[in-house]
C-alpha positions in Angstrom: 274.4 135.6 148.4 275.2 139.2 149.4 274.0 142.0 147.0 276.4 144.3 145.4 275.4 147.0 148.1 275.8 144.2 151.0 278.8 142.8 149.7 281.8 142.7 152.0 284.6 144.8 150.9 288.3 143.7 149.3 291.2 145.3 151.4 294.5 146.2 149.4 297.7 146.8 151.7 299.7 149.8 150.3 303.3 150.9 150.7 305.4 153.3 149.1 306.8 150.6 146.5 306.3 150.7 142.5 304.5 147.2 143.0 301.8 149.0 145.0 300.8 149.9 141.4 300.3 146.4 140.6 298.6 145.8 144.1 295.9 148.4 143.0 295.0 147.2 139.7 294.5 143.7 141.2 292.4 144.9 143.6 290.5 146.5 141.4 290.1 143.8 139.2 289.3 141.7 141.7 286.4 143.8 143.2 285.0 144.3 139.9 285.4 140.6 139.2 283.2 139.9 142.7 281.0 143.3 142.2 282.2 144.2 145.7 283.6 147.4 147.3 287.2 147.8 147.7 289.4 149.7 149.9 293.0 150.8 150.0 294.5 150.7 152.9 298.1 152.0 154.8 299.3 150.9 158.0 301.9 152.9 160.0 303.8 151.0 162.3 305.0 154.5 163.8 308.7 153.8 162.6 308.3 157.0 160.5 308.3 157.0 156.7 310.8 159.0 154.8 309.4 162.0 153.5 309.7 160.7 149.8 308.0 157.7 150.7 305.1 159.8 152.6 304.4 161.3 149.3 304.5 158.2 147.1 302.0 156.7 149.4 299.7 159.7 149.0 300.2 159.1 145.1 298.9 155.7 145.3 296.2 156.5 147.5 294.9 159.2 145.0 295.1 156.3 142.3 293.2 153.8 144.4 290.5 156.7 144.8 290.5 157.3 141.1 289.5 153.9 140.5 286.8 153.9 143.0 288.2 153.0 146.0 287.9 154.2 149.5 291.3 155.1 151.4 292.2 154.4 155.1 295.5 155.2 156.9 295.9 153.6 160.4 298.5 152.8 163.3 299.4 149.8 164.7 302.6 148.0 166.3 303.1 145.8 163.8 301.9 145.4 160.1 300.0 142.0 160.9 298.3 143.5 163.9 296.9 146.5 161.9 295.9 144.3 158.6 294.1 142.0 161.1 292.2 144.4 163.1 291.1 146.2 159.6 289.9 143.1 158.2 288.0 142.2 161.1 286.6 145.4 161.4 285.4 145.7 157.6 284.4 142.2 157.5 286.6 141.9 154.4 286.0 139.1 152.2 289.5 139.0 150.6 293.2 140.9 151.6 295.5 141.7 148.5 298.9 142.2 149.6 302.4 141.9 148.1 305.4 139.6 149.1 308.7 141.1 150.1 311.9 140.6 152.1 312.3 144.2 152.7 311.9 145.0 156.5 312.7 148.7 156.4 310.7 151.4 156.1 307.7 150.0 155.1 307.8 146.8 153.2 307.1 144.6 155.8 304.9 142.4 153.7 307.2 138.9 153.9 306.7 135.4 154.6 306.3 136.4 158.6 303.7 138.8 157.9 301.4 136.1 155.5 302.2 133.4 158.3 301.0 135.5 160.8 297.8 136.6 159.2 297.4 133.1 158.6 297.8 132.0 162.2 295.4 134.6 163.0 292.6 132.6 161.5 291.0 135.8 159.4 287.7 135.1 157.5 289.1 136.5 154.5 291.2 135.3 151.3 294.7 135.8 151.5 296.0 137.0 147.9 299.7 137.6 147.5 301.3 139.0 144.8 305.1 137.7 144.6 307.2 141.0 144.3 310.4 141.7 146.4 312.0 145.0 145.7 315.4 146.0 146.6 316.0 148.2 149.5 316.2 151.7 148.9 319.3 154.1 150.1 319.7 155.5 153.6 321.2 158.5 154.7 325.2 158.0 153.4 326.7 159.5 156.5 324.6 157.1 158.9 325.2 154.1 156.7 328.8 154.7 156.6 329.4 155.0 160.6 327.1 152.1 161.1 329.0 149.9 158.6 332.0 150.8 160.0 331.4 149.6 163.2 329.6 146.4 161.8 332.9 145.6 160.1 334.9 145.8 163.1 332.2 143.8 165.2 332.3 141.2 162.8 336.1 141.0 162.6 336.0 140.9 166.5 334.0 138.0 166.3 335.7 136.0 163.6 338.9 136.9 165.7 337.5 135.5 168.7 336.2 132.4 167.0 339.7 132.1 165.1 341.4 132.3 168.9 339.1 129.4 170.4 340.5 127.2 167.9 342.4 123.9 168.9 346.1 125.0 169.5 347.4 122.0 167.2 346.4 120.5 163.7 343.4 122.9 163.2 344.8 126.0 161.6 342.9 125.3 158.6 340.2 126.1 160.3 340.9 129.9 160.5 340.9 131.1 157.0 337.2 129.9 156.7 336.1 131.9 159.7 337.5 135.0 158.3 336.4 134.3 154.7 332.8 134.2 156.2 333.2 137.4 157.7 334.7 139.0 154.9 331.5 137.7 152.5 329.1 139.0 155.3 330.4 142.2 155.5 330.8 142.9 151.7 327.3 141.7 151.3 325.9 143.7 154.0 327.6 146.8 153.2 329.2 147.5 150.2 332.5 146.4 148.5 334.4 149.1 149.9 334.3 147.9 153.4 334.9 144.2 151.9 338.3 145.4 150.8 338.9 147.2 153.8 337.6 143.6 155.8 340.1 141.7 153.7 342.8 143.7 154.6 342.1 143.7 158.1 341.6 140.1 157.9 345.2 139.4 156.6 346.6 141.9 159.1 344.8 139.8 162.0 345.5 136.4 160.6 349.0 137.2 160.2 349.2 138.3 163.8 347.6 135.0 164.8 350.4 133.3 163.1 353.0 134.9 165.2 351.3 134.4 168.5 352.4 131.7 170.4 349.3 129.8 170.2 349.5 129.1 166.3 353.1 129.6 165.9 354.3 126.0 165.7 350.7 125.0 163.9 352.4 125.2 160.6 354.5 127.1 158.3 353.8 131.2 158.4 354.0 131.9 154.5 352.2 129.0 153.0 349.3 129.6 155.0 349.1 133.4 154.3 349.5 132.7 150.7 346.5 130.3 151.1 344.5 132.7 153.2 345.0 135.6 150.2 343.9 133.3 147.5 340.7 132.6 149.4 340.2 136.4 150.0 340.5 137.1 146.2 338.2 134.4 145.4 336.0 135.7 148.1 336.1 139.4 146.5 335.4 138.2 143.0 332.1 136.3 144.4 331.3 139.8 146.3 331.7 141.6 143.0 329.2 139.2 141.4 326.8 139.7 144.2 327.3 143.5 144.0 326.6 143.5 140.2 323.2 141.4 140.9 322.1 143.8 143.4 323.1 147.0 141.1 320.9 145.3 138.6 318.2 144.7 140.9 318.3 148.6 142.0 318.4 149.5 138.5 315.4 147.2 137.7 313.5 148.8 140.8 314.4 152.2 139.4 313.3 151.7 136.2 310.0 149.9 137.4 309.2 153.2 139.3 309.7 155.2 136.1 307.6 153.0 134.3 304.9 153.7 137.1 305.4 157.2 136.9 305.0 157.4 133.1 302.0 155.8 133.2 300.5 158.0 135.7 301.7 161.1 133.9 300.3 159.6 130.4 296.9 159.0 131.7 296.6 162.0 133.5 297.6 164.1 130.5 294.8 161.9 128.5 292.0 163.7 130.6 293.2 167.1 129.9 291.0 169.4 128.0 293.6 172.4 127.4 296.9 173.4 127.6 296.5 174.7 131.5 295.2 171.6 132.7 298.3 170.0 130.9 300.9 172.4 132.7 299.1 171.6 136.1 299.4 168.1 135.7 302.8 168.0 134.6 304.1 170.5 137.3 302.2 168.2 139.6 303.8 165.1 138.6 307.4 166.8 138.1 307.2 168.2 141.7 306.5 164.6 143.1 309.1 162.6 141.2 311.6 165.4 140.9 311.2 167.8 143.8 311.4 170.5 141.5 308.8 173.2 140.2 307.9 172.9 136.6 306.5 175.4 133.8 305.4 175.1 130.6 306.6 177.8 128.3 304.4 178.9 124.9 306.2 181.7 122.9 304.0 184.9 122.4 305.1 187.7 120.5 308.5 188.5 121.6 307.9 186.8 125.0 306.9 183.6 126.7 303.5 182.8 128.1 303.9 180.8 131.3 301.6 177.9 133.0 300.6 177.0 135.3 301.8 180.3 136.8 303.6 183.2 136.2 307.4 182.7 136.1 307.9 186.2 138.0 310.9 188.6 137.5 313.0 185.7 136.0 315.1 186.4 133.3 314.6 184.4 130.1 316.1 184.5 126.9 313.5 185.3 124.1 312.0 182.5 122.0 314.1 183.9 119.0 317.3 183.0 121.2 316.3 180.2 122.9 314.4 177.9 120.9 317.2 177.6 118.5 319.8 176.6 121.2 317.3 173.8 122.4 316.7 172.4 119.1 320.6 172.4 118.4 321.0 170.6 121.9 323.9 170.2 123.8 324.3 166.9 121.9 324.0 167.7 118.4 321.0 166.3 116.9 319.2 165.8 120.3 316.6 168.6 120.7 315.6 166.7 123.9 318.7 167.3 125.8 318.4 169.1 128.7 319.7 172.9 128.6 320.7 174.9 131.5 319.5 178.5 131.5 320.6 180.0 134.9 319.6 178.2 138.0 316.8 176.1 135.8 317.2 173.6 133.0 314.8 173.9 129.5 313.7 170.9 127.4 312.4 171.5 124.1 308.5 169.7 124.0 309.3 168.6 120.3 306.0 166.8 119.2 305.9 165.0 115.8 305.9 168.0 113.5 307.0 171.2 115.5 308.1 172.3 118.9 304.8 172.5 121.2 306.5 174.9 123.6 309.4 174.7 126.7 309.5 172.9 129.6 311.4 174.8 132.2 312.5 173.1 135.2 314.1 174.5 138.8 315.1 172.0 141.0 314.6 172.6 144.8 317.1 174.0 147.0 320.1 171.5 147.8 318.2 168.9 145.7 320.0 169.3 142.3 318.9 166.9 139.4 321.1 163.7 139.3 322.2 163.3 135.2 320.8 159.7 135.8 317.2 161.1 136.2 317.3 163.1 132.5 316.3 160.0 130.6 313.1 159.8 132.6 312.9 163.7 132.5 312.8 163.6 128.7 310.5 160.9 128.7 308.2 163.2 130.6 308.8 166.0 128.3 307.8 163.7 125.2 304.7 162.8 127.0 304.1 166.6 127.7 304.7 167.4 124.0 302.2 164.4 122.5 299.7 165.8 124.9 299.8 169.3 123.6 300.3 168.0 120.0 297.1 166.0 120.5 295.0 169.1 121.7 296.3 171.1 118.9 295.3 168.7 116.2 292.0 168.2 118.1 291.4 171.8 117.9 292.6 172.0 114.4 290.3 169.5 113.7 287.3 171.3 115.4 287.8 174.4 113.5 287.9 172.3 110.3 284.9 170.5 111.0 283.1 173.9 112.0 284.2 175.5 108.7 283.0 172.3 107.0 279.6 172.5 108.9 279.1 176.0 108.4 279.8 175.8 104.5 277.2 172.8 104.5 274.7 174.7 106.5 275.3 177.8 104.3 274.7 175.6 101.2 271.8 174.0 102.5 270.2 177.3 103.7 270.8 178.8 100.5 269.1 175.9 98.7 266.5 175.3 100.9 265.3 178.7 101.4 266.1 180.1 97.8 262.9 178.1 96.5 260.7 179.0 99.1 261.3 182.5 98.9 261.3 182.6 95.3 258.1 180.9 94.8 255.9 183.7 97.1 258.0 186.3 96.0 257.1 185.4 92.3 253.5 185.3 93.4 253.3 188.6 95.1 255.4 190.4 92.0 252.9 188.7 89.4 249.5 189.7 91.7 251.0 193.2 92.3 251.8 193.7 88.6 248.3 192.4 87.4 246.7 195.4 89.7 248.9 198.1 88.3 248.2 197.1 84.6 246.1 199.9 82.9 242.4 199.3 82.5 239.5 197.9 84.8 240.0 195.0 86.9 236.7 193.1 88.2 236.3 193.4 91.8 236.4 189.6 92.2 239.7 189.6 90.6 241.3 192.6 92.4 240.2 190.5 95.9 241.8 187.4 94.5 244.8 189.4 93.6 245.0 190.8 97.2 244.4 187.3 99.1 247.4 185.8 96.9 249.6 188.6 98.2 248.3 188.6 101.7 248.6 184.6 101.8 252.0 184.7 100.1 253.4 187.5 102.6 252.2 185.4 105.5 253.8 182.4 104.2 257.2 184.5 103.8 256.8 185.9 107.4 256.3 182.4 108.7 259.4 181.4 107.0 261.7 184.0 108.5 260.0 183.4 111.6 260.9 180.1 112.1 264.7 181.2 111.0 264.5 183.8 113.7 262.8 181.7 116.3 265.5 179.0 115.7 268.7 181.2 115.7 267.7 182.6 119.0 266.8 179.4 120.8 270.0 177.7 119.6 271.6 181.0 120.9 270.1 181.0 124.2 268.7 184.5 123.4 265.2 183.2 124.0 264.3 182.6 127.5 262.1 180.0 128.3 259.6 180.9 131.2 258.1 178.0 133.0 254.7 178.3 134.9 252.8 175.7 136.2 249.6 175.4 133.8 247.3 172.5 132.9 248.0 170.9 129.8 244.6 170.8 128.6 244.7 174.7 127.9 248.1 174.5 126.0 246.4 171.9 123.7 243.1 173.7 123.3 245.0 176.7 122.1 247.0 175.0 119.8 244.1 173.5 118.2 242.1 176.6 118.0 244.9 178.2 116.3 245.0 175.5 113.5 241.6 175.4 113.1 241.0 179.6 112.6 243.7 179.2 110.1 242.3 175.8 108.0 239.2 174.9 109.5 238.2 171.7 111.2 240.6 169.1 111.9 240.5 165.5 112.2 242.1 165.1 115.4 241.2 162.7 118.3 242.4 164.3 121.6 242.7 162.1 124.7 243.8 163.9 127.9 243.1 162.2 131.1 241.5 164.3 133.9 244.0 163.4 136.5 246.7 165.1 134.2 248.8 167.4 136.9 249.7 170.8 136.3 253.1 171.0 133.9 255.8 173.6 134.4 256.1 175.1 130.6 256.3 178.2 128.5 252.7 177.9 127.0 253.4 179.8 124.0 256.5 177.7 123.0 255.1 174.1 123.8 251.7 175.8 121.6 254.2 175.9 119.1 255.5 172.7 119.4 252.2 171.1 118.9 251.3 173.5 116.0 254.2 172.2 114.3 253.7 168.6 114.6 250.3 168.7 113.9 250.5 170.9 111.0 253.4 168.4 109.8 251.2 165.6 110.1 248.5 167.1 108.3 251.0 167.3 105.5 251.9 164.3 105.4 248.8 162.7 105.9 245.9 164.9 104.3 242.4 163.8 105.5 243.9 160.9 107.5 242.8 160.9 111.4 245.5 162.4 113.6 245.7 161.3 117.7 246.9 163.5 120.3 247.1 162.1 123.7 248.9 162.5 126.8 249.5 160.9 130.3 251.3 161.3 133.6 254.5 159.0 134.6 256.5 159.5 137.7 258.6 162.7 137.5 257.5 163.5 134.1 254.5 164.0 131.3 254.1 162.1 127.9 252.6 163.8 125.0 252.1 161.9 121.8 251.0 163.1 118.4 250.3 160.2 115.9 249.3 160.0 112.1 248.4 157.4 109.5 251.0 159.2 106.9 253.7 157.0 105.2 255.8 157.3 108.3 259.7 157.8 108.7 262.2 155.4 108.2 264.1 153.9 110.8 267.7 155.3 109.5 265.9 158.9 109.1 264.3 158.8 112.5 267.4 160.7 114.2 268.1 163.2 111.5 264.6 164.1 111.1 265.1 166.8 114.1 268.2 168.4 112.0 268.0 171.7 110.5 267.0 171.7 106.9 266.5 168.2 106.5 263.8 166.8 104.5 263.3 163.0 103.7 264.7 161.9 100.4 261.4 162.3 97.5 259.7 164.6 100.0 257.5 166.9 97.5 256.7 170.4 98.2 256.6 171.8 101.7 258.5 173.3 104.2 262.4 173.6 104.2 263.0 171.5 107.3 262.8 173.7 110.2 259.5 172.8 111.9 260.9 169.4 113.7 264.3 171.3 114.4 262.4 174.2 116.3 260.3 171.3 118.0 263.8 169.6 119.7 265.2 173.1 120.4 261.8 174.5 122.4 261.7 170.4 124.1 265.7 170.5 124.9 265.0 174.0 126.6 262.6 172.7 128.8 265.1 169.5 129.9 263.1 167.4 128.0 263.3 165.3 124.8 261.6 164.4 121.8 261.8 161.5 119.5 259.7 159.5 116.4 258.8 155.8 115.9 256.9 154.1 113.8 253.2 153.2 114.3 251.8 149.5 113.8 249.6 149.6 110.6 251.6 152.5 109.0 252.4 156.4 110.1 254.6 158.2 112.6 254.3 158.8 116.2 256.1 161.8 117.9 256.5 161.8 121.6 257.8 164.5 123.8 258.8 164.2 127.1 258.5 167.2 129.6 260.0 166.7 133.4 257.8 167.7 136.3 260.8 169.8 138.2 259.8 171.6 141.5 256.5 171.8 143.5 253.2 172.8 142.0 251.5 175.9 143.7 248.9 174.8 146.0 245.3 175.4 144.9 243.4 178.4 146.4 241.4 178.1 149.4 237.9 176.5 148.6 239.2 174.9 145.2 239.7 171.0 145.7 
């Protein structure tokens, strides 16, 4: 069985029709089910696709790429030959294609193509989606000319067949011949040519009745009346066929509109700001309507246009244009397009207010047909909802920021208030005692001065933590990484704590094989000091462990204690600013671990806490080994 990296790909045959979107989705699902790559292919048979079809093909190619497919376009004499060559060349395990009866300009995926591919004996599963689109209309003048020529040709053939009928007793066979010709003409070239064929058929039939060959075959007027009734029935049948064909065209048009709305909605959902919304909307409107588009936002007394400037275009100010759009050309319909000069404007009305204006300038010689306005209004609704979503997200973000700021302010005041008042009260009391009249013993004076010094250091440490955290989060404090041995940083941190508190019960485990680590020694030393101080505060007198080891591409450092530990539900929040465990006694204000996380993240690493078997907490920080360490000096092994 092939592994995912060696799996044979899945081919998806694409064209310009709307059902290509279903082919893409089917290929994506099949590739995901089989854990295989997939390729979107287009076969150019050299017959030339229309400009609109070529652009639509590019849309489907881009959609396939977005879903992870490779795309390919090849030239081949026939569709079957191109797909067969691609299937063999890529060793595809399956070919996904649509079934269609259309023969021009692309959709040759009919029964003959599928049968031919099966006859070629391809080593691939043939997956056919049954979808038969209706042919698109071609050039009107060329179609009229070809239809006129075809009408006369069919009637000529019918006349020749009627002339070959036996002279006597077989006149009843002539009307069905012309009837068949009229049906063929009406179905192939439309009702107008069917009516023309009916009139010409009556004249030709009347002419045949006057010829010596058929003059004695029967009465003139009954036969002519019979023929007229027959033609009337044929016209009724052709009318029904035309209605069915028009309905099929309408279904295909709505299918294309639905696919366009689907692609627009998904693209707008990925937009992060109004500029991206405007760019996406302009691109989709250009492809669908062959027109340029802008989003207009009122600003002051004028307009701000996205994705590009309007140039020298004269546009009514918002105070005039917005009321006209809200009133609409039809009262009560603010989405009705409003002509403004050469362009048309639509209000981007959301659920609670207008988000702006959509301005569309049709291309030269390509005016917007009123039948497309419904799709245009649907586009405007999608764009308005996307802008409204961004506005609501921005309002929610601001509200959350204000709430978080207020919460942080309250937490800061509550947390720092006590820690500021306590040392300040001690300093104030000690200084007041020194200023009392009378003699103060030397021992008392020294105790009071020591108290003032200790409480001053405590205040300085608190304010220093606040300043360091602010600088780290704002990016003002730059990390200066240098390749250094981790043993020196650990020794410096332990020496700093011992000078402050005396001997510490710490067991250190640092292998001699530890590599050099790129770090800022002062900042990582601060992390270790904070972790050890935190462990000593929560597990006084208990032994602590500090160990490190190397893993591929990183260094792991661990500080563990035998204190009460940290509940699982607080192991993430413990690194938040000003957070303290419920029921925690006297201590810091909840900045030490927040500073540790900020420093480690500035190094590109991460820090986490877990529980220890037997009780206690284990803080582990991971530092990446980025870059190449410097070569040792000559003579140093």
